[in-house]
VOPAGU-2260 file (C-alpha; in pm, 1 decimal, decimal comma):
REM VOPAGU-2260
SITE   aa  ch    i         X         Y         Z
SITE  MET   A    0  -14036,6    -907,9    7698,3
SITE  VAL   A    1  -13794,0    -938,5    7412,5
SITE  ASN   A    2  -13634,7   -1265,6    7313,8
SITE  ASN   A    3  -13261,2   -1276,3    7245,6
SITE  ILE   A    4  -13093,7   -1501,7    6990,4
SITE  LYS   A    5  -12723,7   -1593,6    6995,9
SITE  GLU   A    6  -12507,6   -1845,6    6810,9
SITE  VAL   A    7  -12383,9   -2079,5    7084,7
SITE  LYS   A    8  -12224,7   -2410,4    7179,5
SITE  LEU   A    9  -12371,6   -2621,0    7462,3
SITE  LEU   A   10  -12113,7   -2685,1    7737,3
SITE  ALA   A   11  -12311,3   -2835,4    8026,6
SITE  ILE   A   12  -12655,6   -2965,6    8127,3
SITE  ARG   A   13  -12808,9   -3020,1    8470,6
SITE  GLU   A   14  -13132,6   -3212,0    8423,9
SITE  GLY   A   15  -13424,0   -3206,7    8663,1
SITE  VAL   A   16  -13770,0   -3058,3    8688,9
SITE  TYR   A   17  -13604,7   -2732,0    8585,8
SITE  THR   A   18  -13322,7   -2816,2    8342,7
SITE  CYS   A   19  -13025,0   -2577,4    8340,6
SITE  TYR   A   20  -12807,1   -2528,8    8033,7
SITE  VAL   A   21  -12472,0   -2351,6    8004,0
SITE  PHE   A   22  -12388,3   -2219,7    7658,2
SITE  GLN   A   23  -12080,0   -2041,6    7527,5
SITE  ILE   A   24  -12147,9   -1761,0    7282,1
SITE  LEU   A   25  -11940,6   -1847,9    6976,5
SITE  ASN   A   26  -11643,9   -1625,6    6895,0
SITE  LYS   A   27  -11666,8   -1460,4    7238,3
SITE  ASP   A   28  -11551,6   -1542,5    7588,6
SITE  GLU   A   29  -11910,1   -1506,5    7718,6
SITE  TYR   A   30  -12150,7   -1759,8    7861,3
SITE  ILE   A   31  -12525,2   -1789,9    7913,8
SITE  MET   A   32  -12681,9   -2009,0    8180,7
SITE  CYS   A   33  -13053,3   -2051,4    8125,3
SITE  THR   A   34  -13337,9   -2255,5    8267,5
SITE  LYS   A   35  -13584,1   -2471,8    8072,8
SITE  LEU   A   36  -13923,6   -2473,8    8242,9
SITE  PRO   A   37  -14108,3   -2800,9    8319,5
SITE  ASN   A   38  -14301,7   -2960,6    8032,4
SITE  TRP   A   39  -14129,9   -2734,0    7778,5
SITE  GLN   A   40  -14105,4   -2941,1    7460,3
SITE  VAL   A   41  -13783,0   -2879,4    7267,0
SITE  PRO   A   42  -13553,9   -3085,4    7044,8
SITE  THR   A   43  -13284,6   -3294,6    7210,4
SITE  ILE   A   44  -12965,8   -3097,3    7274,1
SITE  ASN   A   45  -12635,6   -3268,2    7349,6
SITE  ILE   A   46  -12314,1   -3128,7    7491,8
SITE  GLY   A   47  -12105,8   -2990,3    7207,1
SITE  ASP   A   48  -12405,3   -2906,5    6985,8
SITE  ILE   A   49  -12378,3   -2575,5    6799,9
SITE  GLY   A   50  -12675,3   -2369,5    6695,6
SITE  TYR   A   51  -12893,2   -2073,5    6777,8
SITE  LEU   A   52  -13028,5   -2019,6    7128,7
SITE  ASP   A   53  -13351,4   -1826,1    7176,0
SITE  TYR   A   54  -13381,4   -1708,0    7536,9
SITE  GLN   A   55  -13563,3   -1449,3    7744,3
SITE  ILE   A   56  -13430,6   -1243,7    8034,0
SITE  VAL   A   57  -13689,6   -1174,0    8304,3
SITE  LYS   A   58  -13662,7    -956,1    8611,2
SITE  ALA   A   59  -13846,6    -995,5    8938,5
SITE  GLY   A   60  -14142,3    -758,4    8940,4
SITE  ASP   A   61  -14196,2    -762,2    8561,7
SITE  GLU   A   62  -14547,9    -855,8    8453,5
SITE  TYR   A   63  -14648,4   -1131,2    8212,1
SITE  PHE   A   64  -14976,0   -1282,1    8091,6
SITE  ASP   A   65  -15056,1   -1635,6    8209,7
SITE  PRO   A   66  -15282,1   -1805,5    7951,7
SITE  LYS   A   67  -15387,6   -2076,2    8200,0
SITE  THR   A   68  -15539,1   -1829,6    8444,9
SITE  GLU   A   69  -15599,6   -1554,9    8184,5
SITE  LYS   A   70  -15453,2   -1304,4    8429,1
SITE  HIS   A   71  -15151,2   -1079,5    8442,7
SITE  MET   A   72  -14894,2   -1214,8    8686,6
SITE  THR   A   73  -14564,0   -1086,7    8824,9
SITE  TYR   A   74  -14233,2   -1268,1    8805,9
SITE  LEU   A   75  -14113,8   -1347,6    9158,1
SITE  TYR   A   76  -13751,0   -1408,9    9059,9
SITE  SER   A   77  -13505,4   -1281,4    8802,8
SITE  ASN   A   78  -13386,5   -1549,0    8561,0
SITE  ILE   A   79  -13289,2   -1633,9    8205,2
SITE  TYR   A   80  -13544,2   -1867,2    8045,3
SITE  PHE   A   81  -13469,1   -2109,3    7764,1
SITE  ILE   A   82  -13718,1   -2064,2    7477,7
SITE  ASN   A   83  -13581,6   -2270,0    7187,8
SITE  PHE   A   84  -13267,6   -2408,4    7024,6
SITE  ILE   A   85  -13214,3   -2453,8    6651,3
SITE  HIS   A   86  -12925,6   -2681,0    6554,0
SITE  LYS   A   87  -12691,3   -2523,0    6303,3
SITE  ASN   A   88  -12746,0   -2813,5    6062,7
SITE  GLU   A   89  -13116,0   -2714,7    6039,6
SITE  ILE   A   90  -13021,6   -2392,7    5860,2
SITE  LEU   A   91  -13091,2   -2406,6    5490,6
SITE  ASN   A   92  -13085,1   -2182,3    5185,8
SITE  ASN   A   93  -12834,7   -1901,2    5235,4
SITE  ASN   A   94  -12837,8   -1885,0    5615,6
SITE  GLU   A   95  -13216,7   -1875,5    5650,0
SITE  ILE   A   96  -13376,1   -2070,5    5933,1
SITE  ILE   A   97  -13669,1   -2282,4    5817,2
SITE  LEU   A   98  -13908,8   -2369,3    6101,5
């Protein structure tokens, strides 16, 4: 799996066990709706926040390694998973992201 990173603005949130976010890719008329998995610890994101979205596209049938069971598993559903969000104001020193 390859992670994707886009500069985005958060437009909507639906909170629950699986939180859904809708982001607009800046300078484009394109949108990304992604799902944050349960117990995924990330910084607080508010509607209107601008920053960099790290997400992963998965397809049903693709394999992944589950560290809890130490086995290779198969995704049952296709989805876009939220990985991380870095607020634009966290960028320092000539557009470098400091983590």
